[in-house]
C-alpha atoms as a printed R data frame, in Angstrom:
   type eleno elety resid chain resno       x       y       z
1  ATOM     1    CA   MET     A     1   7.560  -2.032   5.200
2  ATOM     2    CA   VAL     A     2   5.851  -4.039   7.744
3  ATOM     3    CA   SER     A     3   6.956  -4.356  11.420
4  ATOM     4    CA   ARG     A     4   4.869  -7.911  12.164
5  ATOM     5    CA   PRO     A     5   3.194 -10.072   9.981
6  ATOM     6    CA   LEU     A     6  -0.231  -8.756   9.335
7  ATOM     7    CA   ALA     A     7  -2.320 -11.973   8.089
8  ATOM     8    CA   ALA     A     8  -1.624 -15.295   8.468
9  ATOM     9    CA   SER     A     9  -2.695 -16.342   4.709
10 ATOM    10    CA   GLN     A    10  -4.486 -14.391   1.917
11 ATOM    11    CA   SER     A    11  -7.512 -16.084   3.040
12 ATOM    12    CA   ALA     A    12  -7.371 -13.894   6.451
13 ATOM    13    CA   ILE     A    13  -7.772 -10.762   4.478
14 ATOM    14    CA   ASN     A    14 -11.110  -9.734   4.377
15 ATOM    15    CA   ASP     A    15 -13.349  -6.814   4.568
16 ATOM    16    CA   ASP     A    16 -12.664  -6.091   8.506
17 ATOM    17    CA   PHE     A    17  -9.021  -6.000   7.662
18 ATOM    18    CA   GLU     A    18  -7.125  -3.185   8.411
19 ATOM    19    CA   ILE     A    19  -3.321  -1.754   8.813
20 ATOM    20    CA   ARG     A    20  -2.510   0.712  11.401
21 ATOM    21    CA   SER     A    21   0.394   3.337  11.196
22 ATOM    22    CA   ASP     A    22   2.018   0.981  14.389
23 ATOM    23    CA   ASP     A    23   1.982  -1.995  11.837
24 ATOM    24    CA   LEU     A    24   4.191   0.107   9.650
25 ATOM    25    CA   THR     A    25   7.867   0.930   9.701
26 ATOM    26    CA   ALA     A    26   8.913   4.491   8.549
27 ATOM    27    CA   GLU     A    27   9.567   3.223   5.069
28 ATOM    28    CA   GLY     A    28   6.141   2.218   5.082
29 ATOM    29    CA   LEU     A    29   4.000   4.893   6.247
30 ATOM    30    CA   GLU     A    30   6.010   7.064   3.712
31 ATOM    31    CA   PHE     A    31   4.534   4.450   1.007
32 ATOM    32    CA   MET     A    32   1.055   4.777   2.186
33 ATOM    33    CA   ARG     A    33   0.895   8.394   2.358
34 ATOM    34    CA   LYS     A    34   2.462   8.420  -0.926
35 ATOM    35    CA   GLY     A    35   1.862   6.161  -3.273
36 ATOM    36    CA   TYR     A    36  -1.061   4.103  -1.568
37 ATOM    37    CA   GLN     A    37  -3.235   7.330  -1.377
38 ATOM    38    CA   LYS     A    38  -2.639   8.162  -5.220
39 ATOM    39    CA   TRP     A    39  -3.840   4.858  -6.081
40 ATOM    40    CA   LEU     A    40  -7.039   5.319  -3.598
41 ATOM    41    CA   ARG     A    41  -7.564   8.348  -5.728
42 ATOM    42    CA   MET     A    42  -7.285   6.329  -8.541
43 ATOM    43    CA   LEU     A    43 -10.001   3.653  -7.647
44 ATOM    44    CA   ASP     A    44 -12.191   6.699  -6.436
45 ATOM    45    CA   ARG     A    45 -12.376   7.849 -10.128
46 ATOM    46    CA   GLY     A    46 -13.147   4.593 -11.374
47 ATOM    47    CA   GLY     A    47  -9.719   3.119 -12.121
48 ATOM    48    CA   ASP     A    48  -8.725  -0.937 -12.066
49 ATOM    49    CA   PRO     A    49  -7.978  -2.214  -8.354
50 ATOM    50    CA   SER     A    50  -5.588  -4.828 -10.528
51 ATOM    51    CA   ASP     A    51  -3.835  -1.691 -12.071
52 ATOM    52    CA   THR     A    52  -0.549  -1.253  -9.606
53 ATOM    53    CA   ARG     A    53   1.471   0.736 -11.921
54 ATOM    54    CA   ILE     A    54   1.041   3.745  -9.319
55 ATOM    55    CA   LEU     A    55   2.245   1.810  -6.636
56 ATOM    56    CA   GLU     A    56   5.151   0.407  -8.399
57 ATOM    57    CA   ARG     A    57   6.054   3.652  -9.846
58 ATOM    58    CA   GLU     A    58   5.843   5.152  -6.180
59 ATOM    59    CA   LEU     A    59   7.763   2.412  -4.715
60 ATOM    60    CA   ALA     A    60  10.397   2.595  -6.955
61 ATOM    61    CA   LYS     A    61  10.678   6.762  -6.692
62 ATOM    62    CA   GLN     A    62  11.126   6.133  -2.949
63 ATOM    63    CA   ARG     A    63  13.835   3.481  -3.139
64 ATOM    64    CA   GLY     A    64  15.472   5.614  -5.388
65 ATOM    65    CA   LEU     A    65  14.916   3.390  -8.213
66 ATOM    66    CA   LYS     A    66  13.570   5.991 -10.719
């Protein structure tokens, strides 16, 4: 879903970390537009950031597993 490694380690991901559209494959871009945006809306409504069910469901839909 990404076209190159985005971080050398998990500790390298901080508040300045960003993902740009040119970092993503076509599949990754589609996932960001659908699943990630839904997940962000859930967070905006006070949802738990560790709740990844929306992301998992959207990825399964995208890959034809659901």
